[in-house]
C-alpha positions as CSV (number, residue, x, y, z in Angstrom):
1,X,4.3,17.7,12.4
2,X,6.5,17.1,9.2
3,X,8.0,20.0,7.5
4,X,8.0,20.4,3.8
5,X,10.4,22.3,1.7
6,X,10.6,22.5,-2.1
7,X,13.1,23.9,-4.7
8,X,11.8,24.9,-8.0
9,X,14.1,25.9,-11.0
10,X,13.1,26.9,-14.5
11,X,15.3,28.5,-17.1
12,X,14.2,30.0,-20.4
13,X,17.3,32.4,-21.3
14,X,20.5,30.4,-21.7
15,X,23.7,32.1,-22.6
16,X,25.1,29.2,-24.7
17,X,22.2,27.1,-25.3
18,X,18.7,27.2,-27.3
19,X,16.4,29.2,-25.4
20,X,13.2,27.6,-24.1
21,X,9.9,29.1,-24.0
22,X,8.1,27.6,-20.9
23,X,10.6,26.2,-18.6
24,X,10.1,29.3,-16.3
25,X,6.2,29.4,-16.3
26,X,6.8,25.5,-15.3
27,X,8.8,26.4,-12.2
28,X,6.5,29.2,-11.3
29,X,3.4,27.0,-11.6
30,X,5.2,24.2,-9.3
31,X,6.1,27.2,-6.8
32,X,2.5,28.1,-6.7
33,X,1.4,24.5,-6.2
34,X,3.8,24.0,-3.6
35,X,2.9,27.2,-1.6
36,X,-0.9,27.5,-2.2
37,X,-2.1,24.1,-2.6
38,X,0.2,21.8,-0.8
39,X,0.9,24.4,1.9
40,X,4.7,23.8,2.0
41,X,6.6,25.6,4.6
42,X,9.4,26.9,2.5
43,X,9.6,27.1,-1.3
44,X,12.9,28.5,-3.2
45,X,12.5,29.7,-6.7
46,X,15.3,30.0,-9.2
47,X,14.7,31.5,-12.7
48,X,16.7,34.2,-14.8
49,X,15.0,37.0,-12.9
50,X,13.5,35.5,-9.8
51,X,13.9,37.7,-6.6
52,X,16.5,37.0,-4.0
53,X,15.7,35.0,-0.9
54,X,15.0,37.9,1.7
55,X,17.9,36.8,4.4
56,X,20.6,38.8,5.6
57,X,22.4,39.1,3.4
58,X,19.9,38.2,0.5
59,X,20.6,35.2,-1.6
60,X,20.5,35.6,-5.1
61,X,18.4,33.3,-7.0
62,X,19.2,34.1,-10.7
63,X,19.8,30.4,-11.9
64,X,23.5,30.3,-12.8
65,X,26.1,27.8,-11.9
66,X,27.7,29.8,-9.2
67,X,24.4,31.0,-7.5
68,X,22.8,27.4,-7.5
69,X,26.0,25.6,-6.4
70,X,26.5,28.0,-3.5
71,X,23.0,27.9,-2.4
72,X,22.9,24.1,-2.1
73,X,26.4,24.1,-0.5
74,X,26.0,26.8,2.1
75,X,22.2,26.1,2.8
76,X,22.6,22.2,3.1
77,X,25.8,21.7,4.9
78,X,24.2,21.1,8.2
79,X,20.8,19.2,8.6
80,X,17.9,21.9,8.7
81,X,15.3,19.3,8.5
82,X,14.4,16.0,10.2
83,X,13.6,12.4,9.3
84,X,9.9,12.4,8.4
85,X,10.3,15.7,6.7
86,X,10.0,16.4,2.7
87,X,12.3,18.0,0.4
88,X,11.0,18.1,-3.2
89,X,13.3,19.5,-6.2
90,X,11.8,20.5,-9.5
91,X,13.9,21.4,-12.5
92,X,12.8,22.5,-15.8
93,X,15.4,23.1,-18.6
94,X,18.3,21.5,-20.5
95,X,19.9,18.4,-19.2
96,X,22.8,16.1,-20.6
97,X,25.0,13.3,-19.8
98,X,28.6,13.7,-19.9
99,X,31.5,11.4,-18.8
100,X,28.5,8.9,-17.2
101,X,27.2,11.7,-15.1
102,X,23.8,13.4,-15.4
103,X,24.1,17.3,-15.6
104,X,21.6,20.1,-14.9
105,X,22.6,23.0,-17.3
106,X,22.2,26.4,-15.8
107,X,21.9,29.9,-17.5
108,X,25.8,30.3,-18.1
109,X,26.7,26.6,-18.5
110,X,29.1,25.8,-21.5
111,X,28.3,22.9,-23.6
112,X,32.0,22.6,-24.5
113,X,32.8,22.4,-20.7
114,X,30.1,20.6,-19.0
115,X,32.2,19.1,-16.0
116,X,33.1,22.7,-14.8
117,X,29.8,24.7,-15.8
118,X,27.0,22.5,-15.0
119,X,25.8,20.9,-11.8
120,X,25.9,17.1,-11.6
121,X,22.6,15.5,-10.5
122,X,24.3,13.3,-7.9
123,X,25.9,16.6,-6.4
124,X,22.2,17.9,-6.1
125,X,21.0,14.8,-4.3
126,X,24.0,14.6,-2.1
127,X,23.4,18.2,-0.8
128,X,19.6,17.6,-0.5
129,X,20.4,14.5,1.5
130,X,22.3,16.6,3.9
131,X,19.2,18.4,4.8
132,X,18.2,15.6,7.1
133,X,15.0,14.8,5.4
134,X,14.4,11.4,4.6
135,X,11.8,11.9,1.8
136,X,13.9,13.5,-1.2
137,X,12.0,13.8,-4.4
138,X,13.2,15.0,-7.4
139,X,11.2,16.1,-10.8
140,X,13.7,16.7,-13.9
141,X,11.9,18.0,-16.9
142,X,14.9,18.0,-19.0
143,X,16.3,17.4,-22.6
144,X,13.6,19.9,-23.5
145,X,15.2,21.5,-26.6
146,X,13.4,21.0,-30.1
147,X,16.7,20.7,-31.9
148,X,19.5,18.1,-31.5
149,X,20.4,17.2,-27.9
150,X,24.0,16.8,-26.5
151,X,24.9,13.3,-25.3
152,X,22.2,10.8,-24.5
153,X,20.1,12.8,-21.9
154,X,19.6,12.0,-18.1
155,X,18.0,9.0,-16.6
156,X,20.4,7.4,-14.1
157,X,19.7,5.9,-10.4
158,X,20.6,8.5,-7.7
159,X,21.1,6.7,-4.2
160,X,18.5,7.5,-1.5
161,X,16.0,9.5,-3.4
162,X,13.1,9.1,-5.8
163,X,13.6,10.7,-9.3
164,X,10.9,11.2,-11.8
165,X,12.2,11.8,-15.3
166,X,10.3,13.6,-18.1
167,X,11.4,11.1,-20.8
168,X,13.5,8.3,-21.5
169,X,17.1,9.2,-22.3
170,X,16.8,8.7,-25.8
171,X,13.7,10.9,-26.2
172,X,13.1,14.6,-26.2
173,X,11.1,16.6,-23.6
174,X,8.5,18.5,-25.3
175,X,6.8,22.0,-24.8
176,X,3.3,22.5,-25.8
177,X,2.5,26.0,-27.2
178,X,-1.2,25.8,-26.5
179,X,-0.7,24.7,-22.7
180,X,2.3,27.0,-22.2
181,X,3.9,24.3,-20.3
182,X,6.0,21.2,-20.9
183,X,3.8,18.3,-21.5
184,X,5.5,16.3,-18.4
185,X,4.8,19.5,-16.0
186,X,1.4,19.6,-17.2
187,X,0.7,15.9,-16.4
188,X,2.7,16.4,-13.1
189,X,0.4,19.2,-11.9
190,X,-3.0,17.3,-13.1
191,X,-1.8,14.4,-11.2
192,X,-0.8,16.1,-7.9
193,X,-4.4,17.7,-8.1
194,X,-6.4,14.5,-8.5
195,X,-8.2,14.0,-4.9
196,X,-10.3,11.2,-4.0
197,X,-10.4,7.7,-6.0
198,X,-7.6,7.5,-8.4
199,X,-5.4,10.0,-6.5
200,X,-1.6,10.2,-6.9
201,X,-0.7,10.0,-3.4
202,X,2.2,7.5,-3.6
203,X,5.1,7.2,-6.0
204,X,3.8,4.4,-7.8
205,X,0.4,5.8,-8.7
206,X,1.9,9.1,-9.7
207,X,4.5,7.1,-12.0
208,X,1.6,5.1,-13.5
209,X,-0.4,8.5,-14.0
210,X,2.6,10.3,-15.8
211,X,3.3,7.2,-18.0
212,X,-0.2,7.2,-19.5
213,X,-0.8,11.0,-19.3
214,X,2.2,12.4,-21.0
215,X,2.1,10.3,-24.1
216,X,-1.6,11.1,-24.4
217,X,-0.7,15.1,-24.1
218,X,2.0,14.5,-27.0
219,X,-0.5,12.7,-29.1
220,X,-3.2,15.3,-28.8
221,X,-0.6,18.1,-29.8
222,X,1.0,16.0,-32.6
223,X,4.5,15.7,-30.7
224,X,6.5,12.3,-30.9
225,X,6.6,9.9,-28.2
226,X,7.8,11.0,-24.9
227,X,7.8,8.1,-21.8
228,X,8.5,9.4,-18.2
229,X,9.6,7.1,-15.6
230,X,10.6,6.8,-12.0
231,X,13.7,5.4,-10.2
232,X,13.3,4.7,-6.6
233,X,16.3,3.6,-4.5
234,X,15.5,1.7,-2.6
235,X,12.4,-0.1,-4.3
236,X,10.3,0.1,-1.5
237,X,10.3,3.9,-2.0
238,X,7.7,3.4,-4.9
239,X,5.3,2.9,-2.0
240,X,6.3,6.2,-0.4
241,X,3.2,8.5,0.5
242,X,3.8,11.8,-1.4
243,X,0.5,13.4,-0.3
244,X,-0.7,12.3,3.1
245,X,-3.8,14.2,2.9
246,X,-4.9,12.1,-0.2
247,X,-3.2,8.8,1.2
248,X,-5.8,5.8,1.7
249,X,-5.7,2.9,4.2
250,X,-4.2,0.5,1.7
251,X,-1.2,3.2,1.3
252,X,-0.5,3.2,4.8
253,X,-0.7,-0.5,5.1
254,X,1.6,-1.2,2.2
255,X,4.0,1.1,3.7
256,X,3.8,-0.8,7.0
257,X,4.4,-4.1,5.2
258,X,7.4,-2.7,3.6
259,X,8.8,-1.5,6.9
260,X,8.0,-4.9,8.6
261,X,10.1,-6.4,5.7
262,X,12.8,-4.3,6.3
263,X,12.7,-5.3,10.0
264,X,12.8,-8.8,9.0
265,X,15.9,-8.3,6.7
266,X,17.5,-6.5,9.6
267,X,17.6,-3.3,7.8
268,X,17.1,-1.2,10.8
269,X,17.7,2.2,9.1
270,X,15.3,1.7,6.3
271,X,12.6,0.2,8.7
272,X,13.0,3.4,10.7
273,X,12.5,5.6,7.8
274,X,9.4,3.7,6.7
275,X,7.8,3.8,9.9
276,X,8.5,7.5,10.3
277,X,6.6,7.8,6.9
278,X,3.7,5.7,8.5
279,X,3.6,8.0,11.2
280,X,3.5,11.1,9.1
281,X,0.7,9.5,7.0
282,X,-1.3,8.4,10.1
283,X,-0.8,11.9,11.6
284,X,0.7,10.1,14.8
285,X,-2.4,8.0,15.4
286,X,-1.2,4.5,14.4
287,X,-0.5,2.2,17.3
288,X,2.0,0.0,15.5
289,X,4.2,3.1,15.1
290,X,5.4,3.1,18.7
291,X,5.6,-0.6,19.1
292,X,8.1,-0.4,16.0
293,X,10.3,2.1,17.3
294,X,10.7,0.1,20.5
295,X,11.7,-3.0,18.5
296,X,14.2,-0.7,16.3
297,X,15.6,0.9,19.4
298,X,16.3,-2.4,20.8
299,X,18.2,-3.6,17.6
300,X,20.1,-0.5,16.9
301,X,23.9,-1.0,17.0
302,X,23.5,-4.8,16.7
303,X,24.5,-6.7,13.8
304,X,22.4,-5.9,10.5
305,X,21.4,-9.4,10.1
306,X,18.1,-10.8,11.6
307,X,18.6,-12.4,15.0
308,X,19.2,-16.0,14.5
309,X,17.4,-17.2,17.5
310,X,14.1,-14.6,17.6
311,X,12.8,-14.1,21.2
312,X,9.9,-16.1,22.1
313,X,6.6,-14.4,23.0
314,X,4.1,-15.5,25.6
315,X,0.5,-15.7,24.5
316,X,-2.6,-14.9,26.5
317,X,-2.5,-18.4,27.8
318,X,0.9,-18.4,29.0
319,X,2.5,-20.5,26.5
320,X,5.6,-19.6,25.1
321,X,6.1,-19.3,21.1
322,X,8.9,-18.3,18.8
323,X,8.6,-15.6,16.2
324,X,8.0,-17.0,12.8
325,X,10.2,-16.2,9.8
326,X,8.4,-13.7,7.6
327,X,8.4,-14.1,3.9
328,X,6.9,-11.5,1.3
329,X,4.8,-12.6,-1.5
330,X,3.4,-10.5,-4.6
331,X,-0.2,-10.4,-6.1
332,X,-2.3,-8.4,-8.4
333,X,-5.1,-6.6,-7.0
334,X,-8.2,-6.1,-9.6
335,X,-11.1,-3.5,-9.3
336,X,-14.2,-3.5,-11.3
337,X,-16.9,-0.9,-12.2
338,X,-20.8,-1.6,-11.7
339,X,-20.8,-3.6,-15.0
340,X,-17.9,-5.9,-13.7
341,X,-15.7,-4.7,-16.2
342,X,-11.9,-4.6,-15.1
343,X,-11.1,-1.0,-14.4
344,X,-7.8,-1.2,-12.7
345,X,-5.0,-3.8,-11.9
346,X,-2.0,-3.2,-9.7
347,X,0.7,-5.3,-8.0
348,X,1.0,-5.3,-4.3
349,X,2.9,-7.4,-1.7
350,X,2.3,-8.8,1.9
351,X,4.1,-10.7,4.3
352,X,3.5,-14.2,5.5
353,X,4.7,-17.2,7.5
354,X,4.2,-20.8,6.8
355,X,3.1,-23.3,9.5
356,X,4.5,-26.8,8.5
357,X,1.5,-29.2,9.4
358,X,3.6,-32.3,8.2
359,X,3.3,-34.4,4.9
360,X,3.9,-31.4,2.8
361,X,0.6,-29.6,4.2
362,X,1.4,-26.0,4.8
363,X,-0.7,-23.4,6.4
364,X,0.0,-19.7,5.0
365,X,-0.7,-16.8,7.5
366,X,-0.7,-13.2,6.1
367,X,0.0,-10.1,8.1
368,X,-2.8,-8.0,8.2
369,X,-1.9,-4.5,9.4
370,X,-3.6,-2.5,12.0
371,X,-6.0,0.3,11.2
372,X,-9.4,2.0,11.4
373,X,-12.3,1.3,8.9
374,X,-16.2,1.8,8.9
375,X,-17.6,-1.4,9.7
376,X,-21.2,-2.4,8.4
377,X,-23.0,-1.0,5.3
378,X,-24.2,2.6,4.5
379,X,-27.9,3.4,4.4
380,X,-28.5,2.7,0.7
381,X,-26.9,-0.9,1.2
382,X,-27.6,-4.0,2.9
383,X,-30.1,-4.8,5.8
384,X,-30.9,-3.4,9.3
385,X,-28.5,-6.1,10.8
386,X,-25.7,-4.3,9.1
387,X,-26.2,-1.1,10.8
388,X,-25.3,1.4,12.2
389,X,-22.0,1.9,10.2
390,X,-19.5,2.5,13.0
391,X,-15.9,3.1,13.0
392,X,-13.7,0.2,14.4
393,X,-10.0,0.2,15.2
394,X,-8.3,-3.3,14.8
395,X,-5.0,-4.2,15.9
396,X,-2.8,-6.1,13.8
397,X,-2.8,-9.9,13.2
398,X,-2.2,-12.9,11.0
399,X,-5.1,-14.5,8.7
400,X,-5.2,-17.8,6.8
401,X,-4.4,-16.8,3.2
402,X,-7.3,-19.5,2.3
403,X,-10.2,-20.7,4.0
404,X,-9.0,-24.0,5.8
405,X,-8.4,-26.8,3.3
406,X,-9.3,-30.4,3.5
407,X,-5.9,-31.7,3.6
408,X,-5.0,-29.0,6.5
409,X,-8.2,-30.4,8.1
410,X,-7.1,-33.9,8.1
411,X,-3.6,-33.1,9.6
412,X,-5.0,-31.2,12.6
413,X,-7.8,-33.4,12.9
414,X,-5.2,-36.2,13.5
415,X,-3.6,-34.3,16.3
416,X,-4.7,-35.2,20.0
417,X,-8.3,-34.1,21.1
418,X,-8.7,-31.1,23.2
419,X,-12.5,-30.7,23.9
420,X,-14.3,-32.9,21.3
421,X,-13.8,-35.4,18.6
422,X,-13.2,-34.4,15.0
423,X,-14.2,-36.2,11.6
424,X,-11.3,-36.7,9.7
425,X,-13.2,-36.3,6.3
426,X,-16.4,-34.3,6.6
427,X,-16.6,-32.7,3.3
428,X,-19.2,-33.2,0.9
429,X,-17.3,-32.0,-2.1
430,X,-13.8,-33.9,-2.0
431,X,-10.4,-32.4,-2.8
432,X,-7.2,-31.6,-0.8
433,X,-7.2,-28.0,-2.0
434,X,-10.7,-27.4,-1.7
435,X,-12.0,-25.6,1.5
436,X,-13.3,-28.1,4.3
437,X,-17.2,-27.8,4.8
438,X,-19.6,-29.7,6.7
439,X,-18.1,-28.1,10.0
440,X,-20.0,-26.8,12.9
441,X,-18.6,-23.7,14.8
442,X,-17.6,-26.1,17.7
443,X,-15.5,-28.2,15.1
444,X,-14.0,-25.0,14.1
445,X,-12.9,-24.1,17.5
446,X,-11.6,-27.4,18.3
447,X,-9.5,-27.2,15.0
448,X,-8.0,-23.8,16.3
449,X,-7.4,-25.4,19.9
450,X,-5.4,-28.3,18.7
451,X,-3.4,-26.2,16.2
452,X,-2.6,-23.8,19.1
453,X,-1.5,-26.8,21.3
454,X,0.6,-28.1,18.6
455,X,2.2,-25.1,17.4
456,X,2.4,-23.4,20.8
457,X,1.0,-20.3,19.1
458,X,-2.5,-18.9,19.9
459,X,-4.9,-19.8,16.9
460,X,-8.5,-18.8,16.8
461,X,-11.5,-17.9,14.6
462,X,-11.5,-14.1,13.7
463,X,-13.8,-11.7,15.3
464,X,-16.5,-10.3,13.1
465,X,-14.5,-7.1,12.9
466,X,-11.3,-8.5,11.9
467,X,-13.1,-10.6,9.3
468,X,-14.7,-7.6,7.7
469,X,-11.6,-5.3,8.1
470,X,-9.5,-8.1,6.4
471,X,-12.2,-8.6,3.7
472,X,-12.3,-5.1,2.8
473,X,-8.5,-4.6,2.7
474,X,-9.1,-0.7,2.7
475,X,-12.0,-0.7,0.3
476,X,-15.6,0.9,1.0
477,X,-17.5,-0.7,-1.7
478,X,-20.0,-3.6,-1.5
479,X,-17.2,-6.0,-2.6
480,X,-13.3,-5.6,-2.2
481,X,-13.3,-5.8,-6.0
482,X,-15.7,-2.7,-6.3
483,X,-19.3,-1.8,-7.1
484,X,-20.0,-5.7,-7.9
485,X,-18.5,-9.2,-8.5
486,X,-18.7,-11.6,-11.4
487,X,-18.3,-15.2,-11.5
488,X,-14.6,-14.6,-13.0
489,X,-13.8,-13.0,-9.7
490,X,-15.5,-15.4,-7.3
491,X,-17.5,-18.7,-6.7
492,X,-21.2,-17.6,-6.1
493,X,-24.8,-18.3,-7.8
494,X,-24.0,-16.6,-11.0
495,X,-27.7,-16.9,-12.0
496,X,-28.2,-13.6,-10.2
497,X,-26.6,-10.4,-10.4
498,X,-25.8,-7.5,-8.1
499,X,-25.4,-4.3,-10.3
500,X,-25.2,-3.8,-14.0
501,X,-22.7,-7.0,-14.5
502,X,-24.2,-9.9,-16.7
503,X,-25.1,-13.1,-15.5
504,X,-22.5,-15.8,-14.9
505,X,-21.7,-19.4,-14.0
506,X,-23.4,-21.5,-11.4
507,X,-20.9,-24.1,-10.6
508,X,-23.1,-25.9,-7.9
509,X,-19.9,-26.9,-5.8
510,X,-16.7,-25.6,-4.2
511,X,-13.7,-24.8,-5.9
512,X,-10.0,-25.0,-5.0
513,X,-8.9,-22.3,-2.8
514,X,-6.9,-19.3,-4.6
515,X,-8.8,-20.2,-8.0
516,X,-9.8,-16.4,-8.1
517,X,-8.1,-12.9,-7.8
518,X,-7.1,-12.0,-4.2
519,X,-8.0,-8.9,-2.3
520,X,-5.7,-5.9,-1.3
521,X,-4.3,-7.8,1.7
522,X,-3.4,-10.9,-0.2
523,X,-6.4,-13.1,1.1
524,X,-8.2,-15.4,-1.4
525,X,-12.0,-16.4,-1.3
526,X,-13.3,-13.9,1.1
527,X,-16.4,-13.5,-1.3
528,X,-18.2,-16.8,-2.1
529,X,-16.9,-20.4,-2.0
530,X,-17.8,-21.0,1.6
531,X,-19.0,-19.3,4.5
532,X,-16.7,-18.6,7.2
533,X,-17.4,-18.7,10.9
534,X,-16.4,-16.0,13.3
535,X,-16.2,-16.0,17.0
536,X,-19.1,-13.6,17.9
537,X,-22.5,-14.3,19.4
538,X,-25.4,-13.5,17.1
539,X,-26.6,-9.7,17.2
540,X,-29.5,-8.4,15.4
541,X,-27.5,-5.1,15.0
542,X,-24.7,-3.1,15.8
543,X,-26.2,-1.1,18.4
544,X,-23.7,-1.2,21.5
545,X,-21.0,-3.1,19.4
546,X,-17.5,-2.7,20.5
547,X,-15.2,-0.6,18.6
548,X,-11.7,-2.2,19.2
549,X,-12.0,-5.2,16.9
550,X,-12.7,-7.6,19.7
551,X,-15.5,-10.2,19.5
552,X,-18.8,-9.6,20.8
553,X,-20.6,-12.2,23.1
554,X,-23.7,-12.4,24.9
555,X,-24.4,-13.9,28.3
556,X,-21.6,-12.2,30.1
557,X,-19.3,-13.2,27.3
558,X,-19.7,-16.8,27.7
559,X,-18.1,-18.2,24.4
560,X,-19.8,-21.8,24.7
561,X,-23.3,-20.3,25.3
562,X,-25.5,-23.8,24.9
563,X,-27.1,-23.8,21.2
564,X,-26.3,-20.3,21.0
565,X,-25.9,-18.5,17.4
566,X,-22.7,-17.6,16.0
567,X,-21.7,-15.2,13.0
568,X,-21.0,-16.5,9.3
569,X,-19.3,-14.1,6.8
570,X,-18.7,-14.1,3.1
571,X,-21.3,-16.0,1.4
572,X,-20.9,-19.3,-0.5
573,X,-21.0,-20.8,-3.8
574,X,-24.7,-21.3,-3.7
575,X,-25.5,-17.7,-2.6
576,X,-26.6,-14.7,-4.5
577,X,-24.0,-12.1,-4.9
578,X,-25.7,-9.7,-2.2
579,X,-25.1,-12.4,0.3
580,X,-21.2,-12.3,-0.5
581,X,-20.9,-8.6,0.3
582,X,-18.2,-7.5,2.7
583,X,-20.9,-6.4,5.2
584,X,-23.3,-9.1,5.2
585,X,-24.0,-11.4,8.0
586,X,-25.7,-14.7,8.5
587,X,-26.2,-16.4,12.0
588,X,-27.1,-19.8,12.3
589,X,-27.0,-22.0,15.5
590,X,-23.3,-23.2,16.3
591,X,-23.8,-26.6,15.9
592,X,-25.1,-26.2,12.4
593,X,-23.2,-27.5,9.5
594,X,-23.5,-28.3,5.9
595,X,-21.7,-28.1,2.5
596,X,-21.6,-24.5,2.3
597,X,-19.9,-23.8,5.9
598,X,-16.1,-23.7,6.4
599,X,-13.8,-21.2,8.2
600,X,-10.3,-19.6,8.2
601,X,-8.1,-19.0,11.2
602,X,-6.1,-16.2,12.7
603,X,-3.1,-15.5,14.7
604,X,-2.3,-12.7,16.9
605,X,0.4,-10.5,15.3
606,X,1.1,-8.6,18.5
607,X,2.6,-11.5,20.3
608,X,4.7,-12.2,17.2
609,X,6.2,-8.8,16.0
610,X,7.0,-6.9,18.9
């Protein structure tokens, strides 16, 4: 299990600088949070009168230049921690910038001789990184004096760490008498204590909370503007999980995508660090971690550049394929309340590869990380066919960013026949970028077979579990947007409502793919537009359903049961919002087709990223 250490420093009484009122209380409050709430293994407190660390001999903790420098030099010369461990550093006191360096001012620091009497922040980071921990986080509540400040304050990038600053270099960091804390420390403690929805488990969310909360505290107490901010090096550390107990599936998935991206770029050291963080956040239970370590071990010691000729993989059909070149795309994820009002918007990123179908037609396949989720609907939602809600673990795979379009359909329909003929232009609503419709389950399977043969990769329809897992993207609400949807977010029959949102448009036709916001994995149109075929045979409930993410078939798993029923998911342009929920299921006969039914494809990631 990962170890967690922290150093908390707070100085009120300065020999050569203006005294502060609540810096010591700030450090003591952080110490208490580290020890009592976060359950850190070791916490070291430095103030003007803190007790010595009980070693033999005892280590003095009065926060002077000599004591702190000696502590950092003597105790972090050799690694005491390991990759995957955390080391947090909190400082409340004066800070300044001198000669292009950031300094922390100690009890006996001389403002006339900063270079020789104050501790450079980069010295602190260098020593802390020697600890062996790969997760070093600094919280600097500095530039706190009420009078004029020396220099322009602190706030520069420090290699290999995440640094939270209490204010911009041109601003003051205020103490609030009514709170008996600095406004930054008050907001920091509040943010770290948020559990459940809106928690600050990641660097990105804590930064967002502090940027909103600190100015609000200052306004409330008639102080001037103070804008905290974070600098993360490298930028992927913005997705770092600070509080594993509060981390969501989306947090872990984002970290996994960053790790995959580091592998693609050949940055094996960063990839190893990120996979280590995934392992800690997932409590050692994520199957992708072991696979990643094997990949990284095989590449260690080789050139940092990605291999020019990636190793081929073998599909379950015995076919050999070439690992695709992965790219990264960014997108906004929107959340709404029961009234359909936007309550949150955040930027995320996912990996994908592109399949060139010719004539400028591309098929974009998005990486869906593995994970565990609750499939089906809770007691208060949905129908008996969506129950019992049950836990399913899904392996990684790629999924089409959009439902298959008419342009993509025409290119694949022109390929050699595998089992059945395909009509080149079956859709009622015409448009290259509209989803193909009027296709049966058998047509969709034929499309996958032709695409597989053409690309030498294994394409297929998703299982129901894969589809719902990908649709939810870590959410547990009826829609990935939240408690409801609106016709600004999806294409469905807006004459009907689901919760408290107003009625919307009834478009009476399909819309071009990608016309509405994406979900947390980067998939478009999973609610509405067209229904999407899944592999599975119809079952009236989830009694006896597999829990490994595989498709569920009847008749001894006979995939092509004559005139059997298959599953549709997602709803369409003609349906009420309740039929577009993440958990909703429909089950027509496999040969059924009309202008509300399309599909999207998947490709197994385990045979691509290995």
